[in-house]
NUNUFI-68144 format. One line per 8 residues: number of its first residue (from 0); their letters; for each residue x negated, z, y of C-alpha. Coordinates in steps of 0.5 Angstrom, whole numbers, padded with zeros to 4 digits. Example, Ala and Ser with C-alpha at 12.3 -4.5 7.8 and 13.67 -1.06 7.14 Angstrom:
REM residues 2
0 = AS = -0025:0016:-0009 | -0027:0014:-0002;
END
This chain:
REM residues 303
0 = MGKKVIQI = 0000:0000:0000 | -0003:-0002:0007 | -0005:0003:0012 | -0001:0001:0017 | 0006:0000:0013 | 0004:0007:0011 | 0004:0009:0018 | 0011:0006:0020;
8 = LLFIFLFT = 0014:0009:0014 | 0012:0016:0015 | 0014:0015:0023 | 0021:0013:0021 | 0022:0019:0016 | 0018:0024:0019 | 0022:0023:0026 | 0029:0021:0023;
16 = NLFADETD = 0032:0025:0017 | 0026:0028:0013 | 0030:0030:0007 | 0036:0026:0004 | 0042:0030:0001 | 0043:0031:-0006 | 0048:0029:-0011 | 0052:0032:-0016;
24 = NFTYSKVS = 0055:0027:-0021 | 0056:0033:-0026 | 0061:0038:-0024 | 0066:0034:-0022 | 0066:0028:-0026 | 0072:0029:-0029 | 0076:0031:-0023 | 0081:0025:-0021;
32 = QKDSYEVI = 0080:0022:-0014 | 0083:0016:-0011 | 0079:0010:-0010 | 0076:0009:-0003 | 0072:0003:-0004 | 0078:-0001:0000 | 0078:0004:0006 | 0070:0004:0006;
40 = NEKFNYYL = 0070:-0004:0006 | 0074:-0004:0012 | 0070:0001:0016 | 0064:-0003:0014 | 0066:-0009:0017 | 0069:-0006:0023 | 0062:-0003:0025 | 0059:-0009:0023;
48 = QKGIDDAN = 0063:-0013:0028 | 0062:-0008:0033 | 0054:-0009:0032 | 0055:-0017:0033 | 0059:-0016:0039 | 0054:-0012:0042 | 0049:-0017:0040 | 0052:-0022:0043;
56 = SKGKGNNK = 0053:-0018:0050 | 0046:-0018:0051 | 0046:-0025:0052 | 0039:-0026:0048 | 0042:-0032:0043 | 0040:-0032:0036 | 0035:-0027:0037 | 0035:-0023:0030;
64 = KVLYKAIN = 0032:-0017:0032 | 0037:-0016:0037 | 0042:-0017:0032 | 0039:-0012:0027 | 0038:-0007:0033 | 0045:-0007:0035 | 0048:-0007:0028 | 0043:-0001:0026;
72 = KYITDRNF = 0046:0003:0031 | 0053:0003:0028 | 0051:0002:0020 | 0044:0006:0019 | 0044:0012:0025 | 0048:0018:0022 | 0047:0022:0029 | 0050:0016:0033;
80 = KDSITLDI = 0057:0019:0034 | 0061:0012:0033 | 0057:0011:0026 | 0060:0009:0019 | 0057:0015:0016 | 0061:0020:0021 | 0067:0016:0020 | 0067:0017:0012;
88 = YADKNIDL = 0066:0024:0013 | 0072:0025:0018 | 0077:0020:0015 | 0082:0024:0011 | 0084:0018:0008 | 0078:0018:0004 | 0078:0023:-0002 | 0072:0026:-0001;
96 = INVKKEDS = 0069:0032:-0005 | 0065:0036:-0001 | 0060:0040:-0005 | 0056:0046:-0004 | 0050:0048:-0008 | 0053:0054:-0010 | 0058:0051:-0014 | 0054:0045:-0016;
104 = IYYNWNLV = 0050:0043:-0022 | 0044:0046:-0018 | 0047:0053:-0017 | 0041:0056:-0019 | 0036:0052:-0015 | 0031:0057:-0011 | 0026:0056:-0006 | 0021:0055:-0012;
112 = NGMSLGKK = 0024:0049:-0015 | 0025:0046:-0008 | 0026:0049:-0001 | 0031:0044:0002 | 0036:0045:-0004 | 0034:0052:-0005 | 0037:0055:0001 | 0043:0059:0000;
120 = GTFMAGVI = 0049:0055:0003 | 0046:0048:0003 | 0051:0043:0002 | 0050:0037:-0002 | 0052:0030:-0001 | 0060:0029:-0001 | 0063:0025:-0008 | 0067:0020:-0007;
128 = NFNGIQIG = 0071:0015:-0012 | 0068:0008:-0011 | 0071:0002:-0015 | 0072:0007:-0021 | 0065:0010:-0020 | 0063:0017:-0018 | 0058:0016:-0013 | 0055:0021:-0007;
136 = IDKLEHMF = 0056:0018:0000 | 0048:0019:0000 | 0048:0013:-0004 | 0051:0009:0001 | 0047:0012:0007 | 0041:0010:0002 | 0044:0003:0002 | 0045:0002:0009;
144 = RTGEILFR = 0039:0006:0012 | 0033:0006:0007 | 0035:-0001:0005 | 0035:-0004:0012 | 0028:-0001:0013 | 0025:-0003:0006 | 0028:-0010:0008 | 0024:-0011:0014;
152 = LMDRGYKM = 0018:-0011:0009 | 0020:-0018:0007 | 0019:-0021:0013 | 0012:-0018:0013 | 0011:-0022:0007 | 0011:-0017:0001 | 0014:-0019:-0006 | 0020:-0015:-0008;
160 = EGILNKSR = 0016:-0011:-0014 | 0011:-0008:-0008 | 0017:-0006:-0004 | 0020:-0003:-0010 | 0014:0001:-0011 | 0014:0003:-0003 | 0021:0005:-0005 | 0019:0010:-0010;
168 = FLERWFLG = 0013:0013:-0006 | 0018:0015:-0001 | 0023:0018:-0006 | 0017:0022:-0009 | 0014:0024:-0003 | 0019:0024:0003 | 0026:0024:0000 | 0027:0030:-0004;
176 = GNRIGASI = 0022:0029:-0010 | 0017:0035:-0008 | 0018:0042:-0007 | 0019:0042:0000 | 0025:0038:-0001 | 0029:0039:-0008 | 0024:0037:-0013 | 0029:0031:-0015;
184 = ISYGDLSA = 0027:0024:-0016 | 0033:0020:-0016 | 0033:0013:-0020 | 0040:0013:-0017 | 0037:0013:-0010 | 0032:0008:-0012 | 0038:0003:-0014 | 0041:0004:-0008;
192 = NFNGIRLW = 0035:0002:-0004 | 0034:-0004:-0008 | 0042:-0006:-0007 | 0041:-0004:0000 | 0035:-0009:0001 | 0040:-0014:-0002 | 0046:-0012:0002 | 0041:-0013:0009;
200 = NDMLKNYP = 0038:-0020:0006 | 0045:-0023:0005 | 0047:-0021:0012 | 0043:-0028:0014 | 0041:-0030:0007 | 0034:-0030:0010 | 0031:-0030:0003 | 0034:-0032:-0004;
208 = DPLGREIP = 0037:-0026:-0008 | 0033:-0022:-0012 | 0038:-0022:-0018 | 0040:-0030:-0017 | 0047:-0029:-0014 | 0049:-0034:-0009 | 0054:-0032:-0004 | 0054:-0035:0003;
216 = AYITYEND = 0051:-0031:0009 | 0056:-0026:0012 | 0053:-0027:0019 | 0052:-0034:0022 | 0050:-0037:0029 | 0055:-0042:0032 | 0057:-0044:0039 | 0052:-0040:0042;
224 = KWILKNKV = 0054:-0033:0039 | 0054:-0029:0032 | 0060:-0029:0028 | 0062:-0025:0022 | 0063:-0031:0018 | 0065:-0028:0011 | 0067:-0021:0010 | 0062:-0016:0006;
232 = DLRNYVDY = 0065:-0013:0000 | 0060:-0007:-0002 | 0063:-0008:-0009 | 0057:-0013:-0010 | 0052:-0007:-0009 | 0055:-0001:-0012 | 0055:0000:-0020 | 0054:0005:-0025;
240 = SLNERINP = 0046:0005:-0023 | 0048:0010:-0017 | 0051:0015:-0021 | 0046:0020:-0023 | 0050:0023:-0029 | 0049:0016:-0032 | 0042:0014:-0029 | 0039:0020:-0029;
248 = CIFSHKSS = 0034:0023:-0024 | 0027:0026:-0026 | 0024:0032:-0023 | 0017:0033:-0021 | 0016:0040:-0024 | 0017:0042:-0031 | 0021:0048:-0029 | 0026:0044:-0025;
256 = TKKFQNNV = 0027:0039:-0031 | 0028:0045:-0036 | 0033:0049:-0031 | 0037:0042:-0030 | 0037:0041:-0038 | 0040:0048:-0039 | 0045:0047:-0033 | 0047:0040:-0036;
264 = KDLKNKGL = 0048:0043:-0043 | 0052:0049:-0040 | 0057:0044:-0037 | 0058:0040:-0043 | 0059:0047:-0047 | 0065:0048:-0041 | 0068:0041:-0042 | 0066:0039:-0035;
272 = VDTYGYEE = 0061:0034:-0038 | 0062:0029:-0043 | 0056:0024:-0043 | 0049:0024:-0040 | 0043:0019:-0039 | 0042:0013:-0043 | 0043:0015:-0050 | 0050:0017:-0049;
280 = NKEIFDEL = 0052:0012:-0044 | 0048:0006:-0048 | 0054:0001:-0047 | 0054:0002:-0040 | 0047:0002:-0039 | 0045:-0004:-0043 | 0049:-0008:-0038 | 0045:-0005:-0033;
288 = IIKYGKYG = 0039:-0007:-0036 | 0041:-0014:-0037 | 0043:-0015:-0030 | 0037:-0012:-0026 | 0032:-0016:-0031 | 0025:-0015:-0029 | 0027:-0010:-0023 | 0030:-0005:-0028;
296 = KYILNNK = 0024:-0001:-0029 | 0024:0001:-0022 | 0031:0003:-0021 | 0033:0005:-0028 | 0031:0011:-0032 | 0033:0010:-0040 | 0028:0015:-0042;
END
């Protein structure tokens, strides 16, 4: 990894959101939730259009940097008051389970396991049903925010394999994979990052889709302005690889690994969890392996 790229990534994550939220796809895996994908799709396209309108108001023509910056404000900035992330959390039409650490599978995580998650009273990422798949809202944030950051590296000439190695580096050292964070290395996050790269690439269709899917660009430049030519359907980027019960995390320390395994066993004994990991979700997982092909080794944990 080049020194300059490391400096850029460190700056972005040290001065924005140092540690990501964590997800619990276990404790509430059997809870029935209303499917929220249509509401979230509508919101995404609404904020995407707002960003396009802002870009057009700048009068900078088809300057892609101006376009991306305008969109980012609404899609990737969780601190901006008019952003999709805050809207999702606030919208009562979205069936959201807010998960407190003490009520989650990480209830006994302490400061030794991971400082950011070990604190009392910590809230984890809210859990939603997206097209029949339970995911944490943090996975959408990874797609929207981290995916956009990594997408920029394509313009710098990096190959996808190199970008996914950098995604792993960020997850391991800056997004929760160490004791200062939560000691959790989430393959669900890594998949969300990859699919986020695909999402941002599809905005203008700058490069061929790494999975070979052919769809027209969402945004085009016509009659001296950017237009939302085709609405985004986020179902194209969300699948079971974002569910951490099916695509399991690994942990940076043996003590955390053992504690988590015991917690999963306990939830199974209580009847709250039926399946966990590759062997118990083999049919679903094998489809993911086929779908992601050579990139699967970067984002899927079938060990």
